[in-house]
SERODO-162180 format. One record per residue: residue in one letter; x, y, z of N, C-alpha, C in turn. Coordinates in steps of 0.05 Angstrom, whole numbers, plus 5000, padded with zeros to 4 digits. Layout:
<recs>
rec aa: A n.u: X n.v: Y n.w: Z ca.u: X ca.v: Y ca.w: Z c.u: X c.v: Y c.w: Z;
...
</recs>
This chain:
<recs>
rec aa: M n.u: 5019 n.v: 4976 n.w: 5000 ca.u: 4998 ca.v: 5002 ca.w: 4999 c.u: 5020 c.v: 5028 c.w: 4999;
rec aa: I n.u: 5014 n.v: 5043 n.w: 4981 ca.u: 5027 ca.v: 5066 ca.w: 4982 c.u: 5010 c.v: 5089 c.w: 4996;
rec aa: R n.u: 5022 n.v: 5105 n.w: 5012 ca.u: 5008 ca.v: 5129 ca.w: 5028 c.u: 5021 c.v: 5152 c.w: 5016;
rec aa: L n.u: 5007 n.v: 5171 n.w: 5010 ca.u: 5020 ca.v: 5200 ca.w: 5005 c.u: 5013 c.v: 5220 c.w: 5027;
rec aa: L n.u: 5035 n.v: 5236 n.w: 5031 ca.u: 5032 ca.v: 5255 ca.w: 5051 c.u: 5036 c.v: 5284 c.w: 5037;
rec aa: A n.u: 5022 n.v: 5300 n.w: 5042 ca.u: 5025 ca.v: 5331 ca.w: 5031 c.u: 5032 c.v: 5346 c.w: 5050;
rec aa: V n.u: 5052 n.v: 5358 n.w: 5042 ca.u: 5066 ca.v: 5381 ca.w: 5062 c.u: 5074 c.v: 5407 c.w: 5044;
rec aa: G n.u: 5058 n.v: 5427 n.w: 5053 ca.u: 5061 ca.v: 5455 ca.w: 5037 c.u: 5057 c.v: 5447 c.w: 5010;
rec aa: G n.u: 5039 n.v: 5432 n.w: 5000 ca.u: 5032 ca.v: 5429 ca.w: 4973 c.u: 5049 c.v: 5410 c.w: 4957;
rec aa: V n.u: 5069 n.v: 5397 n.w: 4972 ca.u: 5085 ca.v: 5374 ca.w: 4962 c.u: 5076 c.v: 5346 c.w: 4965;
rec aa: L n.u: 5070 n.v: 5331 n.w: 4947 ca.u: 5065 ca.v: 5304 ca.w: 4957 c.u: 5092 c.v: 5288 c.w: 4960;
rec aa: F n.u: 5092 n.v: 5272 n.w: 4981 ca.u: 5113 ca.v: 5254 ca.w: 4986 c.u: 5100 c.v: 5226 c.w: 4990;
rec aa: S n.u: 5115 n.v: 5206 n.w: 4976 ca.u: 5107 ca.v: 5178 ca.w: 4978 c.u: 5119 c.v: 5165 c.w: 5006;
rec aa: L n.u: 5099 n.v: 5153 n.w: 5018 ca.u: 5108 ca.v: 5138 ca.w: 5041 c.u: 5105 c.v: 5109 c.w: 5041;
rec aa: T n.u: 5122 n.v: 5095 n.w: 5027 ca.u: 5124 ca.v: 5067 ca.w: 5021 c.u: 5140 c.v: 5057 c.w: 5042;
rec aa: P n.u: 5131 n.v: 5042 n.w: 5064 ca.u: 5146 ca.v: 5031 ca.w: 5087 c.u: 5168 c.v: 5013 c.w: 5075;
rec aa: A n.u: 5167 n.v: 4997 n.w: 5054 ca.u: 5184 ca.v: 4976 ca.w: 5046 c.u: 5208 c.v: 4993 c.w: 5034;
rec aa: L n.u: 5204 n.v: 5016 n.w: 5021 ca.u: 5223 ca.v: 5032 ca.w: 5007 c.u: 5231 c.v: 5058 c.w: 5022;
rec aa: A n.u: 5222 n.v: 5066 n.w: 5039 ca.u: 5232 ca.v: 5089 ca.w: 5056 c.u: 5264 c.v: 5088 c.w: 5063;
rec aa: G n.u: 5278 n.v: 5104 n.w: 5051 ca.u: 5305 ca.v: 5110 ca.w: 5060 c.u: 5322 c.v: 5094 c.w: 5042;
rec aa: V n.u: 5308 n.v: 5080 n.w: 5026 ca.u: 5328 ca.v: 5060 ca.w: 5006 c.u: 5331 c.v: 5071 c.w: 4980;
rec aa: A n.u: 5359 n.v: 5075 n.w: 4972 ca.u: 5365 ca.v: 5086 ca.w: 4944 c.u: 5359 c.v: 5067 c.w: 4924;
rec aa: A n.u: 5356 n.v: 5078 n.w: 4902 ca.u: 5352 ca.v: 5059 ca.w: 4877 c.u: 5375 c.v: 5044 c.w: 4871;
rec aa: A n.u: 5372 n.v: 5022 n.w: 4859 ca.u: 5397 ca.v: 5003 ca.w: 4852 c.u: 5405 c.v: 5014 c.w: 4824;
rec aa: A n.u: 5430 n.v: 5010 n.w: 4822 ca.u: 5439 ca.v: 5012 ca.w: 4790 c.u: 5433 c.v: 4995 c.w: 4774;
rec aa: S n.u: 5423 n.v: 5002 n.w: 4752 ca.u: 5418 ca.v: 4987 ca.w: 4730 c.u: 5439 c.v: 4978 c.w: 4711;
rec aa: I n.u: 5444 n.v: 4953 n.w: 4703 ca.u: 5470 ca.v: 4949 ca.w: 4688 c.u: 5459 c.v: 4929 c.w: 4667;
rec aa: S n.u: 5467 n.v: 4936 n.w: 4642 ca.u: 5464 ca.v: 4918 ca.w: 4620 c.u: 5487 c.v: 4911 c.w: 4602;
rec aa: N n.u: 5486 n.v: 4890 n.w: 4588 ca.u: 5506 ca.v: 4880 ca.w: 4570 c.u: 5496 c.v: 4882 c.w: 4542;
rec aa: S n.u: 5504 n.v: 4903 n.w: 4525 ca.u: 5494 ca.v: 4900 ca.w: 4500 c.u: 5517 c.v: 4891 c.w: 4479;
rec aa: G n.u: 5534 n.v: 4877 n.w: 4492 ca.u: 5557 ca.v: 4865 ca.w: 4474 c.u: 5546 c.v: 4837 c.w: 4464;
rec aa: T n.u: 5561 n.v: 4823 n.w: 4447 ca.u: 5555 ca.v: 4800 ca.w: 4434 c.u: 5563 c.v: 4775 c.w: 4451;
rec aa: S n.u: 5576 n.v: 4775 n.w: 4474 ca.u: 5583 ca.v: 4751 ca.w: 4490 c.u: 5577 c.v: 4757 c.w: 4518;
rec aa: S n.u: 5579 n.v: 4735 n.w: 4538 ca.u: 5573 ca.v: 4741 ca.w: 4565 c.u: 5596 c.v: 4751 c.w: 4577;
rec aa: I n.u: 5590 n.v: 4766 n.w: 4599 ca.u: 5611 ca.v: 4779 ca.w: 4613 c.u: 5610 c.v: 4773 c.w: 4646;
rec aa: V n.u: 5630 n.v: 4775 n.w: 4659 ca.u: 5628 ca.v: 4772 ca.w: 4689 c.u: 5638 c.v: 4796 c.w: 4703;
rec aa: L n.u: 5624 n.v: 4806 n.w: 4722 ca.u: 5633 ca.v: 4832 ca.w: 4733 c.u: 5642 c.v: 4822 c.w: 4764;
rec aa: I n.u: 5660 n.v: 4837 n.w: 4776 ca.u: 5665 ca.v: 4834 ca.w: 4802 c.u: 5654 c.v: 4856 c.w: 4819;
rec aa: V n.u: 5633 n.v: 4850 n.w: 4834 ca.u: 5620 ca.v: 4872 ca.w: 4851 c.u: 5627 c.v: 4868 c.w: 4881;
rec aa: V n.u: 5636 n.v: 4893 n.w: 4891 ca.u: 5645 ca.v: 4896 ca.w: 4920 c.u: 5623 c.v: 4913 c.w: 4930;
rec aa: E n.u: 5604 n.v: 4905 n.w: 4949 ca.u: 5586 ca.v: 4920 ca.w: 4961 c.u: 5588 c.v: 4915 c.w: 4993;
rec aa: N n.u: 5591 n.v: 4937 n.w: 5009 ca.u: 5595 ca.v: 4935 ca.w: 5040 c.u: 5615 c.v: 4915 c.w: 5044;
rec aa: G n.u: 5635 n.v: 4912 n.w: 5032 ca.u: 5660 ca.v: 4895 ca.w: 5037 c.u: 5654 c.v: 4865 c.w: 5030;
rec aa: N n.u: 5632 n.v: 4861 n.w: 5015 ca.u: 5625 ca.v: 4832 ca.w: 5003 c.u: 5630 c.v: 4832 c.w: 4973;
rec aa: R n.u: 5646 n.v: 4811 n.w: 4968 ca.u: 5654 ca.v: 4808 ca.w: 4937 c.u: 5636 c.v: 4788 c.w: 4926;
rec aa: A n.u: 5628 n.v: 4793 n.w: 4900 ca.u: 5607 ca.v: 4776 ca.w: 4888 c.u: 5615 c.v: 4778 c.w: 4860;
rec aa: E n.u: 5610 n.v: 4755 n.w: 4843 ca.u: 5614 ca.v: 4757 ca.w: 4815 c.u: 5584 c.v: 4756 c.w: 4804;
rec aa: V n.u: 5580 n.v: 4774 n.w: 4785 ca.u: 5554 ca.v: 4779 ca.w: 4773 c.u: 5557 c.v: 4774 c.w: 4743;
rec aa: S n.u: 5546 n.v: 4753 n.w: 4733 ca.u: 5544 ca.v: 4745 ca.w: 4705 c.u: 5523 c.v: 4753 c.w: 4688;
rec aa: L n.u: 5529 n.v: 4764 n.w: 4665 ca.u: 5510 ca.v: 4779 ca.w: 4648 c.u: 5512 c.v: 4763 c.w: 4623;
rec aa: D n.u: 5494 n.v: 4755 n.w: 4610 ca.u: 5493 ca.v: 4740 ca.w: 4584 c.u: 5488 c.v: 4767 c.w: 4561;
rec aa: A n.u: 5498 n.v: 4761 n.w: 4540 ca.u: 5494 ca.v: 4781 ca.w: 4519 c.u: 5464 c.v: 4788 c.w: 4517;
rec aa: G n.u: 5462 n.v: 4815 n.w: 4517 ca.u: 5432 ca.v: 4828 ca.w: 4518 c.u: 5420 c.v: 4826 c.w: 4545;
rec aa: G n.u: 5434 n.v: 4815 n.w: 4565 ca.u: 5425 ca.v: 4814 ca.w: 4591 c.u: 5424 c.v: 4841 c.w: 4609;
rec aa: S n.u: 5412 n.v: 4838 n.w: 4634 ca.u: 5409 ca.v: 4861 ca.w: 4650 c.u: 5406 c.v: 4853 c.w: 4676;
rec aa: D n.u: 5415 n.v: 4868 n.w: 4699 ca.u: 5409 ca.v: 4864 ca.w: 4723 c.u: 5406 c.v: 4891 c.w: 4740;
rec aa: S n.u: 5399 n.v: 4889 n.w: 4766 ca.u: 5399 ca.v: 4913 ca.w: 4784 c.u: 5418 c.v: 4904 c.w: 4803;
rec aa: I n.u: 5437 n.v: 4923 n.w: 4810 ca.u: 5457 ca.v: 4919 ca.w: 4830 c.u: 5463 c.v: 4942 c.w: 4848;
rec aa: C n.u: 5476 n.v: 4940 n.w: 4869 ca.u: 5488 ca.v: 4962 ca.w: 4887 c.u: 5465 c.v: 4983 c.w: 4897;
rec aa: P n.u: 5449 n.v: 4972 n.w: 4912 ca.u: 5426 ca.v: 4995 ca.w: 4920 c.u: 5440 c.v: 5012 c.w: 4943;
rec aa: T n.u: 5464 n.v: 5003 n.w: 4954 ca.u: 5476 ca.v: 5014 ca.w: 4975 c.u: 5500 c.v: 5027 c.w: 4968;
rec aa: G n.u: 5507 n.v: 5026 n.w: 4941 ca.u: 5533 ca.v: 5035 ca.w: 4930 c.u: 5553 c.v: 5012 c.w: 4927;
rec aa: C n.u: 5572 n.v: 5012 n.w: 4912 ca.u: 5593 ca.v: 4990 ca.w: 4905 c.u: 5615 c.v: 4997 c.w: 4887;
rec aa: F n.u: 5633 n.v: 4980 n.w: 4885 ca.u: 5654 ca.v: 4981 ca.w: 4865 c.u: 5647 c.v: 4961 c.w: 4844;
rec aa: V n.u: 5650 n.v: 4964 n.w: 4822 ca.u: 5651 ca.v: 4943 ca.w: 4799 c.u: 5675 c.v: 4945 c.w: 4787;
rec aa: T n.u: 5685 n.v: 4917 n.w: 4778 ca.u: 5706 ca.v: 4915 ca.w: 4765 c.u: 5698 c.v: 4900 c.w: 4735;
rec aa: L n.u: 5703 n.v: 4913 n.w: 4714 ca.u: 5694 ca.v: 4906 ca.w: 4690 c.u: 5717 c.v: 4885 c.w: 4679;
rec aa: P n.u: 5706 n.v: 4869 n.w: 4658 ca.u: 5720 ca.v: 4848 ca.w: 4649 c.u: 5750 c.v: 4858 c.w: 4637;
rec aa: N n.u: 5751 n.v: 4884 n.w: 4630 ca.u: 5776 ca.v: 4896 ca.w: 4620 c.u: 5796 c.v: 4908 c.w: 4642;
rec aa: G n.u: 5783 n.v: 4905 n.w: 4668 ca.u: 5803 ca.v: 4912 ca.w: 4691 c.u: 5791 c.v: 4940 c.w: 4702;
rec aa: D n.u: 5778 n.v: 4957 n.w: 4684 ca.u: 5768 ca.v: 4980 ca.w: 4695 c.u: 5749 c.v: 4978 c.w: 4719;
rec aa: R n.u: 5753 n.v: 4997 n.w: 4736 ca.u: 5737 ca.v: 4995 ca.w: 4759 c.u: 5721 c.v: 5023 c.w: 4761;
rec aa: L n.u: 5692 n.v: 5019 n.w: 4767 ca.u: 5669 ca.v: 5040 ca.w: 4769 c.u: 5663 c.v: 5038 c.w: 4799;
rec aa: G n.u: 5659 n.v: 5066 n.w: 4809 ca.u: 5645 ca.v: 5070 ca.w: 4835 c.u: 5617 c.v: 5075 c.w: 4829;
rec aa: L n.u: 5600 n.v: 5059 n.w: 4841 ca.u: 5571 ca.v: 5065 ca.w: 4836 c.u: 5561 c.v: 5075 c.w: 4858;
rec aa: A n.u: 5537 n.v: 5095 n.w: 4862 ca.u: 5523 ca.v: 5101 ca.w: 4884 c.u: 5498 c.v: 5090 c.w: 4887;
rec aa: G n.u: 5490 n.v: 5079 n.w: 4864 ca.u: 5457 ca.v: 5069 ca.w: 4863 c.u: 5448 c.v: 5088 c.w: 4847;
rec aa: G n.u: 5427 n.v: 5077 n.w: 4830 ca.u: 5411 ca.v: 5095 ca.w: 4814 c.u: 5421 c.v: 5100 c.w: 4785;
rec aa: E n.u: 5446 n.v: 5094 n.w: 4779 ca.u: 5458 ca.v: 5096 ca.w: 4751 c.u: 5446 c.v: 5078 c.w: 4734;
rec aa: T n.u: 5450 n.v: 5084 n.w: 4711 ca.u: 5441 ca.v: 5064 ca.w: 4685 c.u: 5469 c.v: 5063 c.w: 4674;
rec aa: V n.u: 5482 n.v: 5034 n.w: 4673 ca.u: 5505 ca.v: 5029 ca.w: 4663 c.u: 5501 c.v: 5010 c.w: 4638;
rec aa: D n.u: 5513 n.v: 5015 n.w: 4614 ca.u: 5510 ca.v: 4998 ca.w: 4592 c.u: 5541 c.v: 4989 c.w: 4588;
rec aa: I n.u: 5543 n.v: 4961 n.w: 4583 ca.u: 5573 ca.v: 4953 ca.w: 4573 c.u: 5569 c.v: 4937 c.w: 4550;
rec aa: K n.u: 5588 n.v: 4948 n.w: 4533 ca.u: 5591 ca.v: 4935 ca.w: 4507 c.u: 5619 c.v: 4932 c.w: 4500;
rec aa: D n.u: 5627 n.v: 4906 n.w: 4494 ca.u: 5652 ca.v: 4898 ca.w: 4487 c.u: 5673 c.v: 4907 c.w: 4509;
rec aa: G n.u: 5664 n.v: 4906 n.w: 4533 ca.u: 5683 ca.v: 4913 ca.w: 4556 c.u: 5683 c.v: 4942 c.w: 4564;
rec aa: I n.u: 5670 n.v: 4960 n.w: 4547 ca.u: 5671 ca.v: 4988 ca.w: 4553 c.u: 5643 c.v: 4994 c.w: 4567;
rec aa: A n.u: 5648 n.v: 5009 n.w: 4593 ca.u: 5622 ca.v: 5019 ca.w: 4602 c.u: 5613 c.v: 5049 c.w: 4596;
rec aa: T n.u: 5588 n.v: 5053 n.w: 4595 ca.u: 5579 ca.v: 5080 ca.w: 4590 c.u: 5555 c.v: 5081 c.w: 4611;
rec aa: I n.u: 5560 n.v: 5102 n.w: 4629 ca.u: 5544 ca.v: 5111 ca.w: 4652 c.u: 5526 c.v: 5131 c.w: 4643;
rec aa: K n.u: 5502 n.v: 5126 n.w: 4648 ca.u: 5481 ca.v: 5150 ca.w: 4643 c.u: 5470 c.v: 5157 c.w: 4668;
</recs>
């Protein structure tokens, strides 16, 4: 259930499950082959595999991502990242 709160003419959404949670980063692989990303979030390391044309949501609280070519990205959450042939574009 979504509740709305009006304060000074501005509406605020009060969704208990989402209150205070940042949006996750959206990451997609538009390349022609599968890739594996190394994601370090809150000190925890994980491998995220994306098939060609695949996508996933990662890093709701921020993280570091190591790309297959060795480049490292710092994400805060909420970004849209497209990876093609090992090169990331952040929108």
